C-alpha positions in Angstrom: -14.2 16.3 -11.0 -10.8 15.5 -9.7 -9.2 18.4 -8.0 -6.1 19.4 -6.0 -7.1 17.0 -3.2 -5.5 14.2 -5.0 -2.1 15.9 -5.4 -2.3 17.0 -1.8 -2.9 13.4 -0.7 0.1 12.2 -2.8 2.4 14.9 -1.2 1.3 13.9 2.3 2.1 10.1 1.4 5.6 10.9 0.2 6.2 13.3 3.1 4.6 11.5 6.1 3.8 8.0 4.7 0.0 8.5 5.1 -1.7 6.6 2.4 -4.0 8.5 0.1 -7.7 8.3 0.8 -9.0 8.9 -2.8 -7.2 5.9 -4.5 -8.6 2.5 -5.2 -7.3 -0.8 -3.5 -5.1 -1.8 -6.5 -3.4 1.6 -6.5 -2.9 1.4 -2.7 -1.4 -2.1 -3.0 1.2 -0.9 -5.8 2.3 1.9 -3.5 2.9 -0.7 -0.6 4.9 -2.9 -2.9 7.0 0.0 -4.2 7.7 1.0 -0.6 8.6 -2.6 0.3 11.2 -2.5 -2.5 12.7 0.8 -1.4 13.0 -0.3 2.1 14.8 -3.6 1.1 17.4 -1.3 -0.6 17.6 1.3 2.2 16.2 4.0 -0.2 13.8 6.9 0.4 11.9 8.6 -2.4 10.3 11.9 -1.8 7.9 13.5 -4.4 6.1 16.8 -4.6 3.0 17.5 -6.8 2.7 21.2 -7.2 -0.6 21.8 -9.1 -3.4 24.3 -9.0 -7.1 23.3 -8.8 -7.9 25.7 -11.6 -5.5 23.8 -14.0 -7.4 20.5 -13.9 -9.3 19.3 -17.0 -11.0 16.1 -17.7 -12.4 13.9 -20.5 -14.7 11.1 -20.2 -13.1 7.9 -21.4 -15.6 5.1 -21.1 -18.8 4.1 -19.3 -20.2 0.6 -18.5 -23.0 -0.5 -16.2 -22.9 1.6 -13.0 -19.4 3.0 -13.6 -17.6 5.8 -15.5 -13.9 6.2 -16.1 -12.5 9.6 -16.8 -9.0 11.1 -17.5 -8.0 14.2 -15.6 -5.0 16.4 -16.5 -3.1 19.2 -14.9 0.3 21.1 -15.5 2.4 20.8 -12.6 5.8 21.1 -11.0 7.1 17.6 -10.3 9.9 17.3 -7.8 11.5 14.0 -7.0 14.4 13.4 -4.5 16.0 9.9 -4.0 18.1 9.4 -0.9 20.3 6.7 0.4 20.7 7.4 4.1 21.7 11.0 4.3 23.1 11.1 0.8 21.1 12.5 -2.0 21.4 10.2 -5.0 19.2 12.1 -7.4 17.2 15.3 -7.5 14.7 16.1 -10.3 12.7 19.3 -10.7 10.6 19.3 -13.8 7.6 20.7 -15.4 5.2 17.9 -16.3 1.6 17.1 -17.2 -0.2 14.9 -14.8 -2.6 12.2 -16.2 -4.8 10.7 -13.5 -7.5 8.1 -14.1 -10.6 8.3 -12.1 -13.3 5.7 -11.5 -16.8 6.8 -10.3 -19.9 5.2 -9.5 -23.1 6.8 -11.1 -25.0 9.0 -8.9 -28.1 6.9 -9.2 -26.3 3.6 -8.3 -27.3 1.9 -5.1 -24.8 1.5 -2.2 -22.4 4.1 -3.5 -19.8 4.8 -0.7 -17.8 8.0 -0.2 -15.4 9.2 2.3 -18.3 10.5 4.6 -20.3 7.3 4.5 -20.7 5.7 8.0 -18.8 2.4 8.7 -18.8 -0.1 11.7 -15.7 -1.9 12.6 -16.6 -5.7 12.5 -14.3 -6.3 15.5 -15.0 -3.6 18.1 -18.2 -1.9 16.7 -16.6 1.6 16.5 -18.7 3.7 14.1 -17.1 6.5 12.1 -16.8 7.8 8.6 -15.3 5.5 6.0 -12.2 7.9 5.8 -11.2 7.0 9.3 -10.9 3.2 8.5 -8.7 3.3 5.3 -5.6 2.5 7.2 -7.4 0.3 9.9 -9.8 0.9 12.7 -8.7 4.1 14.6 -10.0 2.5 17.8 -8.7 -1.0 17.9 -6.2 -1.1 15.0 -7.8 -3.9 13.1 -7.3 -3.9 9.3 -9.7 -5.4 7.0 -11.0 -5.3 3.4 -13.5 -2.5 3.0 -15.9 -1.6 0.1 -14.4 0.6 -2.4 -15.2 4.4 -2.0 -16.0 6.6 -5.1 -14.8 8.6 -6.9 -11.3 7.1 -6.7 -8.0 7.4 -8.7 -7.0 4.1 -10.2 -3.7 5.1 -11.6 -1.6 8.2 -12.8 1.4 8.9 -14.9 3.2 12.1 -16.1 4.5 13.3 -19.3 7.0 16.1 -20.0 5.9 19.6 -20.6 7.8 21.3 -23.6 8.3 24.6 -21.7 6.9 26.2 -18.5 4.3 28.5 -20.5 3.0 29.9 -17.3 6.6 30.5 -15.9 7.5 32.4 -19.1 4.4 34.6 -18.9 4.9 35.4 -15.2 8.6 36.1 -15.7 7.9 38.6 -18.7 5.1 40.2 -16.6 7.4 40.7 -13.6 10.0 42.3 -15.9 7.5 44.5 -17.6 6.2 45.7 -14.2 9.8 46.2 -12.9 10.6 48.3 -16.0 7.4 50.4 -15.5 8.4 51.2 -12.0 12.0 52.0 -13.2 10.8 54.4 -15.8 8.5 56.1 -13.2 11.3 56.4 -10.6 13.7 57.8 -13.2 11.2 60.4 -14.3 10.4 61.5 -10.8 14.0 61.8 -9.9 14.9 63.7 -13.0 11.9 66.2 -12.3 13.0 66.7 -8.8 16.7 67.3 -9.5 15.9 69.8 -12.4 13.3 71.6 -10.3 15.6 72.1 -7.4 18.6 73.1 -9.6 16.5 75.8 -11.5 14.9 77.0 -8.3 18.1 77.4 -6.4 19.7 79.2 -9.4 17.4 82.1 -8.5 14.7 81.5 -11.1 11.1 81.6 -10.6 9.0 78.7 -9.4 7.2 78.4 -12.8 10.6 78.2 -14.5 11.8 75.5 -12.1 8.5 73.7 -12.9 9.1 74.0 -16.5 12.7 72.8 -16.3 11.4 69.8 -14.3 9.0 68.8 -16.9 11.6 69.1 -19.6 13.8 66.9 -17.4 10.9 64.5 -16.7 10.2 64.0 -20.5 14.0 63.6 -21.3 14.2 61.2 -18.3 11.2 59.2 -19.5 12.7 59.0 -23.1 16.1 57.9 -22.0 14.9 55.3 -19.3 12.3 54.1 -21.7 14.9 53.5 -24.4 17.2 51.7 -21.9 14.3 49.8 -20.5 13.2 48.7 -24.1 16.7 47.3 -24.7 16.7 45.5 -21.4 13.2 44.1 -22.1 14.0 42.9 -25.7 17.2 41.3 -24.4 15.4 39.4 -21.6 12.7 38.4 -24.2 15.4 37.1 -26.5 16.9 35.1 -23.5 13.4 33.7 -22.7 13.0 32.9 -26.4 16.4 31.1 -26.5 15.3 29.2 -23.3 12.0 28.2 -24.9 13.8 27.0 -28.1 16.3 25.0 -26.0 13.4 23.5 -23.9 11.4 22.6 -27.0 14.5 21.1 -28.7 15.2 19.0 -25.5 11.5 17.9 -25.3 11.6 17.0 -29.0 14.7 14.8 -28.5 13.2 13.4 -25.3 9.9 12.6 -26.8 10.3 11.9 -30.5 9.7 8.2 -29.9 6.6 9.1 -27.9 5.2 11.2 -30.8 5.6 8.2 -33.1 3.9 5.8 -31.0 1.1 8.2 -30.0 0.1 8.6 -33.7 -1.0 4.9 -33.8 -3.6 5.3 -31.0 -6.3 5.5 -33.8 -4.8 2.5 -35.5 -5.0 0.5 -32.3 -8.5 1.5 -31.5 -9.7 0.7 -35.1 -8.1 -2.8 -34.9 -9.5 -3.8 -31.4 -13.0 -2.3 -31.4 -14.5 -4.9 -33.9 -13.5 -7.6 -31.3 -14.3 -5.5 -28.2 -16.8 -2.6 -28.9 -16.2 -1.2 -25.3 -12.3 -0.9 -26.0 -10.6 2.3 -24.7 -7.0 2.9 -25.6 -6.5 5.2 -22.4 -8.1 2.4 -20.2 -5.6 0.0 -21.6 -2.8 2.4 -21.3 -3.6 2.8 -17.5 -3.7 -1.0 -17.1 -0.2 -1.3 -18.8 1.4 1.4 -16.6 -0.1 -0.4 -13.5 1.0 -3.8 -14.6 4.6 -2.8 -15.3 4.9 -1.3 -11.8 3.4 -4.5 -10.2 5.6 -6.8 -12.1 8.7 -4.7 -11.5 8.2 -4.5 -7.6 6.9 -7.9 -6.9 9.2 -10.1 -4.9 7.3 -13.3 -5.9 7.1 -12.6 -9.8 6.9 -16.3 -10.5 3.6 -16.5 -8.6 1.9 -13.5 -10.0 -1.4 -14.2 -11.7 -1.2 -11.1 -13.8 2.1 -12.2 -15.3 2.8 -15.6 -17.1 5.9 -14.6 -18.9 9.6 -15.8 -18.6 11.2 -14.4 -15.4 14.8 -15.4 -16.8 14.6 -12.6 -19.4 13.5 -9.8 -16.9 16.1 -7.8 -15.0 14.1 -5.9 -12.5 15.3 -6.5 -9.0 17.6 -3.6 -9.0 14.8 -1.2 -10.1 13.8 1.4 -7.4 11.5 3.5 -9.5 9.7 3.0 -12.8 7.5 5.6 -14.5 5.4 5.2 -17.5 6.3 7.9 -20.1 2.9 8.4 -21.7 3.2 6.3 -24.9 2.1 2.9 -25.9 2.8 1.7 -29.4 0.5 -0.8 -31.0 2.3 -3.6 -32.8 -0.1 -6.4 -33.6 -3.2 -8.3 -32.3 -5.2 -11.5 -32.8 -8.6 -12.8 -31.9 -9.1 -16.6 -31.4 -11.8 -18.5 -29.5 -13.1 -15.5 -27.8 -9.6 -14.3 -26.5 -8.0 -11.0 -27.6 -4.3 -11.0 -27.7 -2.3 -7.7 -28.3 1.3 -6.9 -28.7 2.3 -3.4 -27.6 5.5 -1.4 -26.7 5.5 0.6 -23.6 7.9 3.6 -23.0 9.2 4.0 -19.3 11.9 5.6 -17.3 13.6 3.1 -15.0 15.7 4.1 -12.0 18.1 1.5 -10.9 20.2 1.2 -7.8 23.6 -0.2 -8.7 26.8 -0.1 -6.7 25.5 2.7 -4.5 24.3 4.9 -7.2 21.0 5.7 -8.9 20.9 5.6 -12.7 17.8 6.8 -14.5 17.3 5.6 -18.1 14.8 5.5 -20.9 13.7 1.9 -21.6 11.1 0.1 -23.8 9.2 -3.0 -22.9 7.4 -5.3 -25.2 4.2 -6.8 -23.7 2.0 -9.5 -25.0 -1.4 -9.5 -23.2 -4.5 -11.4 -23.5 -8.1 -11.2 -22.2 -11.5 -12.5 -22.8 -13.0 -10.3 -25.6 -16.1 -9.6 -23.4 -14.9 -9.7 -19.8 -17.5 -10.7 -17.3 -16.4 -8.2 -14.8 -17.0 -4.4 -15.0 -14.8 -1.3 -14.6 -14.7 -1.7 -11.0 -12.9 -5.0 -11.1 -10.0 -5.5 -8.5 -7.7 -8.4 -8.5 -7.4 -8.0 -4.7 -11.2 -8.8 -4.3 -12.3 -11.3 -6.9 -15.3 -13.7 -6.4 -15.1 -17.4 -6.8 -17.2 -18.7 -9.7 -18.2 -21.8 -7.6 -18.8 -20.7 -4.0 -18.8 -16.9 -4.3 -16.1 -16.3 -1.7 -14.2 -13.1 -2.1 -10.4 -13.4 -2.0 -7.1 -11.7 -3.2 -6.0 -13.2 -6.4 -2.7 -11.3 -6.8 -0.8 -14.5 -6.1 -3.7 -17.1 -5.9 -5.3 -18.8 -8.8 -7.3 -21.3 -6.7 -10.2 -20.4 -4.3 -9.0 -20.7 -0.7 -12.4 -22.0 0.3 -13.5 -24.5 -2.2 -10.4 -25.1 -4.4 -12.1 -24.0 -7.6 -9.5 -22.8 -10.1 -9.7 -19.1 -11.0 -8.7 -17.7 -14.5 -8.0 -14.0 -14.5 -8.4 -13.8 -18.3 -12.1 -14.0 -17.8 -12.0 -10.7 -15.9 -9.0 -8.7 -16.9 -5.9 -8.6 -18.9 -2.9 -11.1 -18.2 0.6 -10.3 -19.3 1.8 -13.5 -21.1 5.2 -12.0 -22.2 7.3 -9.1 -21.2 10.8 -8.3 -22.4 13.0 -5.2 -22.5 14.0 -4.0 -25.9 17.6 -3.9 -24.5 17.4 -7.7 -24.3 16.0 -8.4 -27.7 
């Protein structure tokens, strides 16, 4: 079960630059590529994920061999600051829903590594828990490729929340509590004043008490009436705010709602070709690929992308976020290869002429993959095995084994983007 640990690690990364421990190597690589793009522009992005552990829920997406993939969701406050030197270019403070994909190795699998498993540095022999070596050996500083630890987060994205329901409830509760205290105080003051006035007028104590009780009841009635008016007015204000938030979310996400409805259509179309197909798993892969393509400084050498670079304008992009919708357009099946056409909805933030501009964009992607991939859910492009000699190497920019020269085809293991174009350019 994913918990607040992931959001805490992401907060630490965006605050102190310490890479998260609970993510896979592909996710870690994408963070480094994004950071490289930001450094080249002199930009700093700070993010804050404010979630509560009790808010996390999860659904199992798919299972294959020794591995399970699950989707974890949580409501959160999502803050983004974009700075250029000392100048704040953009500040966003939103209520959003976190979607995080987690890969786990089944409990009865052999050689499952976790953060507490012991590891020995191949250079100096230092022995310590795996967590100590994520960013290199703490003793000699050597960096090397380690076995993947489980469970690990493979990707995440966020979608807008219509209204902060929890915030609304808390606000109404606080106002209600304040009104109760106000009524009590008003009644107490009315009783005390009436009691003292009657008593000092020369009347008996019991008459002063009776006058105080009458004043108390009158005070409760009057303050209660005034408080009711205040509460109803505040409720109307909150209702108007809710309606405004719902209207804004509807206008922001109407295209997302349209595309989300074809999830079943896509699944029904692809499953006959690939019985293990998962819409959410493909969605995670698309979000990851878009970021990798956007932030690569050697796009023409990427093995995951075989499209036309001339039609992509991405070098001024400093942030790109998948908006949570993937629209199915068409697919084909030929000679054991599945090809699909989808439209992905994203936010892009571009740095142009010293300013940051955030816009909604849509990208059409054509993707292909072997119908029954030979690799499992734990496949990483940064640790592929050569078909010929078995050597492990990073295939992000290499399609030939560095040891024996055997050609490597990513389509046998995972999706390849063979075309990508912005709808603005169509």
